[in-house]
N, C-alpha and C positions, 0 to 999 in steps of 0.2 A: 516635557513629555512623560505621558501619563503612566500611573505607578501601575506596576503589574505584582502578581502575586500568586502563589502556588499554592493553592488548596486539595488538601489529602481528601480522597474522595474517601466516603466514610459510610455511605449507604449502601446497602448489598441492594443487587438488583433481581427482584423475583424474576421466575422466567415467565415468559409471557406467553403469546399465542402461539409460540412457533412449537409445534411436535413433530421432533426429527425419528423418522423411520426406515433403516437402510431398508434398500429393496432390489429385487432385481438382479441379473448378471449385468456384466459390463465386458465390452472388449478393451482391447489395451488402447485404444483413443478415448475412454473414457467417455463413449457414448451413450445416451439414454435408452433403453430399451422397451419402455412400455409407450405402444402407440397405438393405443386402444382411445376412443372418445371422436367427438364430432366435429373440434376446430384443434387443429393443431398450431401452436406458438411455438416459435425457435427463439432461443435466448442464446446470441453471438458469444464467444469467450475469444479474446486475441490475448495471447503472451506468448512468452519465448519457452516454445515446448523443448527445446533441443539447444545445446551449445551451454556455457557457464551457467547461466541465471534460470538453465532449467527446472533446477531443483523446486525453487519458487515458481515459477510457469506453471508445472506441473499440480502444485498446490491447488493453484488458482484455477483449474481445470474441474480437478476431481471435486475442490469444495462447491461448484456452480453445480456439476453434474450432481451430487448427492440432494441439493437445494430443488432442482428437478426432477429426482425419484422424489422425496419427499412430497412435494406439489401434486405428484400424480397418486400416490399411494394415497393422500386425503383427499383427494377431490377438492382441492382449495379452493379454484375453478371451475364451477359445474358446467361441464359440456366440452371443457377446453384440456388438452392434454400437451404439455410443453415437452420441449427435445432441444438438445444442443448442438451448436456447428460450432467448433473448437478449431482456431487457426495456429499456426505458430508464426509468429514476428520476427523470431531469431535478436529479439532487443535491436532491431533496424528499424529508423524511422521508416524508409522507403517502403520495405516490407508491410509495414503497420497501414502507411497508406492503400498498399494493394489490397490489402486484407479489408478495409473498410469498404473500398469501392466495391469489393465481392461481397462481402453482409448485406451492404444499401441493396443490391442487386435480389437478394431473395427476399420474396416479397412476403414471407410468414415470420422474418426476423422482426422482432416487436421491441429489443432491448440490445445491449451488447456489454456483458463483463470485461473490464481491460481499458490498456494493457498495465503491464506493470511500470514501464519506463516512462517517465515523462516527457522526454523527448520524442519515444512514439506517439504519445498521444498528441503533441501539438501536430503532428501529419494525419492525423486522424479526425481532430474535432469539425473541419469545415465541410468535410464529407457527408457526417453523421446529421450537422444543425440542416443543412440542405436538405436533407432526407425528410428533418423531423425525426430522427432516429437517436432515441435516448441509448448514453452512455453513462456508464456508472464503473467508475476505477476504483477496486480495491487498493491500491497502492501509490496512483501518481501524488506528488507530495508539494511540486513547485505552484507557488502561488497564482504563478500570472493565468495556468492555464483555466479559472475561473475567476478570478478579479481582476485578468488584462495586465498589460505591459508596465503601465504607473501604478500598477498597487505600491510599489516602495517609494513613491510622492505624496503619497495619502491619496490618492483619484482610483476610487476602486469604480470598475466597468464591468461588466457582467459578459464575455466575448461571444460566448454562443450557449442558449437555454437547455442546449439537447444533455451538458455536461454537469454530472455530477460525480460524488465523491464519496466513498466512506471511510477513507482515510482522512487523517487532518493535514494541516499544509507546515511546509519546511518554516513557515513565520513561527508557528509552536513550536516546532522541534528545535529549530534552531535557538533560539532564546531558551527553550529548557534545558537543552544540553550545556550552553554557556552557562545558565545559574546553575548546575550540577557541578559543572568541573568546575568554576570559580569558588562558589559557598559551601556545598559539601566536601571536593576531592580538595580544597585549599590550593589550588593549582594557580599562578599569577602571570606566568610567563608562555604561553601556547605558539607553536608555531603552524601556519594553516596550510593544509595542502589540499587543492582538489584536481578533478580527473577531467576539468575542460568540459564534462558535459553538462545539459541542462539543470538535470538533479544535483549533481555534484558542486558544481560554481555556485550554484544559488543557494545552497543548504551552506557550504562553507563561508558563503558572503554574510550571510543574516547570523551565523553565528560568531562571526570575528565581530560584526559589529556590535553585537550585544555584549560582549565577553570586552570590549573595550569600555563599553558604557558603564558597566559593573565596575571598572577601574583597573581592569588587567592590562598586560599587555599583550600587544600579538609581535612576536620575535622576528616573524619573516615571514614569506609567503613563497608558495610555488606550485606546480603542477608538472601533473604525469600526463603518460598517455596511455589512453586503454589497450590493455592486449598485448602492453609491451611488458618485460618482467625486471629489465634491470631500472632501478633507483635509489641507485649507491649516490649520486651526483646530489641528490634531493636528503638521502640519508647524512650525508656528509654534512650541509648545509645545516639541516638540524643539528646534527652535534656542535657544531660551531658555533651555533644562535645563544647557545647555552638554555635551551628554552626547557621546559620543567612538562612539557607535555606534547601530544601533538593531535590536533584536528585534520582528520581527513574527511573530505566532501565526497563520495565515489562508492563503487561498489565495493563485493567483497574480494574478489577475484587479485583486483591491485591492493586493498586493504589489507588483506594478509600479507603479501608481499612488502609491504612497504614498513607494515609491524617488524617484520622481521627483520630487514635490513637496516633501519632503525637502529634495533639491537645490537646487530652484527657490528655496526657503527662505532659501536661505545656509548650510547646514549639508551642508558636504561629507565626509559621513561614510558607511561602511558599512551599509547594509541586510541585515541575516542574518534568515532563517526557515528552517523545515523542510521536508519534502518537497512539502508544500502550492504553493510556490512554485518549487519546482526545474524550470521547465519553461519553452522559449525564451519563452513568450507573457509569461514575466515581464520578459524581457527586451524585448519589442516594445511592452507598455504603456509605459513608461519614453520620456518624450521626451528626457530628459538623457541622457546617455551614463553608465551605474552599471557600469562595469569598478570591480571589488573589492568589490560584493556578494557575498552567502555564502548558501548555502543546505545544508542537510544531506538526506541522503536516505539510505531505509532501502538493507542490502545495499551491494556494491560494484559499479564502473561495469561492467555485464552484459557491456559490450565487451572487456572484459579479463579476462573469467574462460575459463579455457579450457573448462569445463562448458558454456558458453553459446554457442558456433561454431558448432555444429551449429543451434542454435534462429535464431540469426542467419541463419546461410545458409539456412534452410528457410523461414524468415519471408519473407524478401528473394524469394526464388524463388517463393511462393505468390502474389504480386501483390495482397496486400492494399491498399486505399488510402489505409490510416492509418498511421502508425509504432507501433512497439509500445509505444513509449513509457515512461514511469518504471517503470510497474509488469508490462510485458508479461513479462519471465523470473518473476515472483511470482504473475502467474494461469495461467502454464502449468505450474507447480509445485503451485498449488492443484489446477487439472484432475485433474494427474496422480494428486495422493494422492486424490482421489476413484474415479478410476480402478483405483488399486492396492489401495483400500479396496473393492471391488466384486469385483476379482478373489479377494481372499483370502476374503470372504463364497462369491461360487462355488465357488471349489478346495474350500470347507469343507462345501458342501453337497451334494457328488456331481456337481457341474458345474453347477448351476443355480441360481436365484434362489431364495430360500425367502421362504413368506408375508410373512416382518417382513423385508424388504429392508432398508427405510428404517434399523429399530433395529441391526441388523446391522453394518449400514455404519458408521453413527457408533460403536458398539464399536470396530470396527475400524479406523477411523481413528485413536484411541490407539496402536496400534501399527504405523503404514505408518510404514516409514522406507526413503530411499532416498535416491541421488547425483540433484540435480535439475540445472536449469539455472543455478539460484542460488547453489549449494551442496550440504551435506545438509540433509536434508529430513525434520524429525521436529517432533513436539509433545510439550509439558510437562503436566503436572498441569492447568493451567489452558487445556489448549488454545492456548495462544501456542507459537512457534517456537522452537526452539532455535539457532537460529540470528541473533546478533546482529551484524551485521558493519555498519556505517555508511560513510559517506564524507561528506567536505566538499566543496563543488562553491565555484568562486568564478567569478564573471564576469568574462573576459579577453577583450579586443577584440571584445568582443558575442559571446561564446559562453559557455555553462557550460565550466569548464574543471575537473576531480576535482585535489585537491590534498592530501588526505589521508584513507587508506581504514585504518582499523581496526576489531579485533573488541572490543567494551566487555564488562566482565564486572565484577560487584560487589566 
């Protein structure tokens, strides 16, 4: 097995080509109001805009809107005005597929940002690929979306040429979490739980395999059902196992309740999860104090990145009703990558869009490279981000606090 190491990122990323300036007014749907210009290019957005994950979805939508407003204000692509078309998938795969069909049918859509959930993305990819329509997710982490179903066997095959993402994968996140829990937190006996969904089950499996490779013990495994609230049976199993920690693959609504019920069962041990639980709602869902609980998330804390200062200031000045949340910076960068691909295609075609604009934008995406809100933005041969930065957060005094940020390298 290849040696893996975690290297602390020490270089300070200087602000690149992005100049972020909030402008214009917005309606409650976050739509762009700048409609001047000769050619209109629409960037689709698919995210859970309602429901339990809407806090993340609204941050995605608003951040894409800010990127569009910035491009229009700066005339980033001469003669082109960008707009957004935001659709609500409610974190439901069937709804995501219907949204993909709708976006494909809008001829001015040349790229789509989203979705949040890997399972939803699986239902959309084929439709986008058939239409040569670029998709860039700011949050999907399941490896199979970009590397194929046999990635775990070392067989890597990109399923869809139109798929890209600005978030790193669960291969990286799961191993990063296992390394932290075993080596830094000094936990040696973990109980692993997942929510039976694409994201949660995959992340939990990767974590467990790496934790055992490091020398740790998996005391037991179990699964819970999304939208259920009584996890006392699982909590009692955890207490009886003698585990010194819990790893949960899933989202914050269930994760917060699990943490609460584990502690009520008498197991005063930390619960750890991935970016799916890194949200203030995870803390609010627990009636018991959950200081010491842990989460990993893609990237470094946006608030601490020199490259993100302008984004944060402009987002706040724009007056959006919801925060940019965990994926705001990655959503802005996803939208900006599409804008840069459109810019390259227009420049190569004498200042106008070609008839096969969608296909050309997809081709241009592989060459996109710029200093973004979250650092260097570019994509590898699978459409995955080349930026493999991650952070561990811990609940301290009732709030998430970053405790370790590193760049993961195989």
